[in-house]
N, C-alpha and C positions, 0 to 999 in steps of 0.2 A: 711612483707618483707620490707627491707630497700631499698628505691629507689636509683638506680644508674643511671649514664649518665653524659654527659659533664657538664650540668648546676649544678647538685648537687655536682659533684666532685669539681668544682671551688669554689662553696660556702663553702664546707667543707675545702678545701685547704686554702682559705683566712682566715676563722675563726680559723682553727687549728694553722696555723703559726702565726697569730696575737696574739693568746693566749700565744704561746711560747715566742714570742718577748716581750709581755707585762710582762710576768712572769720574764723573764731575766732582764728586766729593773727594776722591783720592787726589785728583789734580790740585784742588784747592788746599787740601791739607799739606801737600808737598810744597805749595806756593807760600805757605805760612800765613794764610788769611786768618782774621780773628775768629775764634770759636763761635761767638754769637752770630756770625754772619754765615757760617758754613752750612748749617741745616737748611735755612730758608733758601740759600743760593743754589742748593743741589736738589732739595725737595720740590721747590716751586716749579722749575723747568720740567721735572719728571711728571708731576701731576698735570700741569698744563698740556704737555705734549701727549700724555695718555688720553686726556679728555678730547683734545682737538682731533687727533687721529681717529679716535673712536667715532666721533660725530661725522668726520670726513668719510669713514668707511661706510656708514649708513647711507650717505649721499651717493657714493660710488655704486653701491648695490642696486640703486634705482636706475642707473644708466645702462644702456645697452652698448657698453664700450668694447665688448669682445668682437664686434663686427667692424670696428674702426680700422682705417688704414694706418700705416706707420706714422705718417706725418701728423695726422690728427691726434694719434695717441701721444706722440712726443710733445706736441704743443700743449695737450692737456696736462701732461706730467709737469712740464716746466711752469705753466701758468698756475696750476694748483699748488706747486711747491712754493712759488713766490707768495701766493695769497696765504697759505698756511704759515709760512715763515713770518710774514707781517703780523698775522694774528697771534702767533706764538710770542713774538718779541713784545708786542703791545701788552698782552696779557701778563707776561712775566714782569715786565717793567712796572705795570700798575700795581701788581701784588707786592713787589719788593719795596716800591716807594711808599705804599700804604703801611707796610710793616716797619720800615726803617726811616721813613720821612724823606725829606728832600736830599739828605746826605747819604741815603742808603745806596744809591747807585746813580752815577752820572750818565747823562745821555751819551756822551762821547765814549765812555768805557763800554756801555751796553751795545752801541752800534758797531764797536770794534769786533764783537762776537757774532755779527750777522752772518759772516761766511760759514762759521761752524754750525750755527743753527740751520742755515740753508742746507748744508751737507747732511745734517741729521734727518731733516724732513725729506730731502731727496732720496736718501738711502731707504727710508721707510716706504716711500712711494715705489721705488724700484723693486724692493723685495716683494711688496704686496702684488704689484702688477705682474712681475716675473713668475711668481708662484702660480697665479691664476692662468697666465698665458701658457705656461708649461703644462699645467693640468688639462687645459682645454685642448692643446695640441695633442697631448698624449691620449686623451679620450677620443679625439677625432681619429687618431691613428688606429686605436682599438676598434672603433666603429667601422672604419674603412676595411680593416682586415677581417672583421666579423662578416661584413657584407660580401667580401671576396670569397670567404670560406663558404658562406651560405650559397652564393652563386655557383661555386664549384660543386658543392654537394648536390644542388639542383641539377646541374649539367650532368654530373656523374649518374645521378638517379635516372635521368632521362636516357642516357646512353645504356645503362644497365637494363632498363626496361625494353630496349631494342633487342637485347641478346636473346631473351626467351622466345618471343614470337619468331624471330629470324631463325633461330636454331630449330624450333618446333616445326615451322612451316617447311623448311628444307628436308628435315628427316621424314615427316609424314608424306611428303611428295615421293621420297625414295621408296617408302614402304608401299604406298599406293601403286606405284608402277610395278612393284615386285609381286603384288597379290595375284595379278592375272597370269603371271609367268610361273610362280612357284609358291603355293600357299604355305608349304612347310617352312621354307626359308623366310617368308614374310612373317610367319609366327615367331620364328627365332629372332628375327630382326626387331620385332615389336617388343620382345622381352628385354633385349639389350637397350632399346630406346627408353624403356621405363627407368632403367638404372641411370641412364644419361640424363634424363629429364629430372630425376630426383637430385642429381648433383647440381644441375643448373638452378633448381629452386633453392637449394641449400646454400650455394656459394656465390651467386650473383649479387646477393645483398651484403657480402663481405667486400672489404676494400682489397684484400690480398689473400692468396692461398699459397701453400708451399708448392714448389716446382714438382715434387714427387706426386702430389695429389693431381695436379694438372696433367702430368704425363700418364697417370693411370687412366684418366678419363679419355685422353687422346688415344691411347692404345685401344681402349674399349670401343671408341668411336670408329677407329680404323678397322677393327675386327667386324663391326657392324656393317661397314661399307664393303668389306671383303665378301660378305654374304651376297651382296647385290652384284658386285663387279667381278667376283670370282678371280680368275687368273689375269684379268685385265688391270688389276690394281696390285702393285708391288710397293711395299714400304719398308723403311729402315729407320730405326731410332738410335742415334748416338748421343750419349750424354755423359758429362763428367759427374760421377756419383757424389763428389764432394759438394755439388751444388743442389742436392736434393731438397735441402731445407730453405733454399733461397725463396723469399716471398715475391710474388708477382700477381698482377691483376687476374682474377678468375676468368675462365673461358677465353682468354686471349690466345693461347696456343691452339685451342680447339677451333677458334674462328679462323686462324691462319690455315689450318689443315682443311677446314671446310671450304674455304675459298680456293685452296689449291685443287681440290677435287671438282668443285662446281664450275669454276672458271678456267680450269686447266685440263685435267685428265678426262672429264666427262665430254669434252669437245672432240675427242679422238676416238674413232671406232676401235682402234687397237688398245686403247687405254693408256697407261703410263705408270710412272713410279713417283714416290714421294720420299724424300730424305729429310729427316729432322736431325739437325746437328746443334747441340747446345754445349758451349764451353765458356771460358772466361779468358780475358786478355787485358792486362794492365788495369785491373780493378773494374772491368766492365763485363757484364754478362752479355753474351752474344747468342741470339737464337736465330738459326737459319732454317727456313722451310723451303726446300727446293722441289719443284714439280715439273713434269713434262708440260710444255706449253710455250706460247709466244706472247709478247707484249706488242700491241700496235702503237707505234710512236705517234700516229696521227689522231688517236682517240684520247678522250679524257680518262685518266687512270681511275678516278673515282667511279665513273660510269661503267668502265670496263670490268672492274673487279668487285663491284657491289658495295653494300653498306657495311659489311663485316670489317674490311680494312679501314674504312673511314672511322668506324667506331673505335677500333684499336688505336688509331692515330690520335684521336681526340682524348681518349682515356689516358694515354701516355703523357700527353701535353698537360692535362689537368693534375694527374697524380704526381708526376715528377718535375713539374714546373719548367718544362722545356729542356731538361737534361737528358731525357730519353729520346730515342729516335726510331723511325721505321723507314726503310728504303726498299724500293722494288727495282730489280734489275733483270736483264736477260743474258744468260750465258749458254751458248751452244744449244739453242732450242729448249732451254730450261728457264722457268721463271724462279727467281730467288727473292724471297722476302726476308729481310734482315732486320731484327730488332736489337737495339743496344740499350741496356739499362745500367746506370751506374750502381756499383755495389757499395753503397754508402754505409 
């Protein structure tokens, strides 16, 4: 962004018109004009141009031209350029005629320079307006992306706030159902739950955690469920160890497993199995959670599988800007949830 403001304007104004005056002087020296004529003929246009554009800038700042459309802006540029050029020419002509008299500068020779003076004023106009238009556009883009970022943060915050109650509610329900059956197992389950809840409190406020950390909590979560389901729950975790440090959204894998149990295995009296398979392929991390169960093609997937998967889908969209994906499929009486995350 080009910095604007009073200080920078006056610096640019002085440098710009000094360059114009110096260029005019150089051209006149090369043309062999009389020495007594050189100073006034180069200094006068420089001072007049400096004063006119400074006054013009004061006038511009009072206008709300930033909201004008293109046609109105171009019309203003052309009109103001012609008016400034006329004022510039008249002012310079009068000053030189007062200094050198009637023979100082003829009207014909002065009018012949009208095209050059018009270009000078038009260039000043274009530079001034272009800088401010660029800065306004740049500032608007910054504000837009700030707003987008704030909206994403708000959405992520809302989604993260869903994780804790969702996780706590499901786990407490499991413990409650176990208390009447086996108090000792319920006690052990409650101890495991405290560790899980500590992890949830600590990490849901972070944007990402290492895969290794998430796998540890998933393993602990499955161990906790094994207390309740006993031999009705079988699970296996396969992971490429080179991916242990890969960052991913916290509680995402845990939510996948939780949904696999709640909406899959718990629906069968004989229980079922869960397979977690994590590897990479062509720069993409692939997380697959397969569990015993069926998808009903006639029902809404979001209603069927609960808020957990919808939470994951929205978080992936927000964090990875649409580059990550989650798909659900059914393969031989098994539900397979597949998440793909680019390894950027």
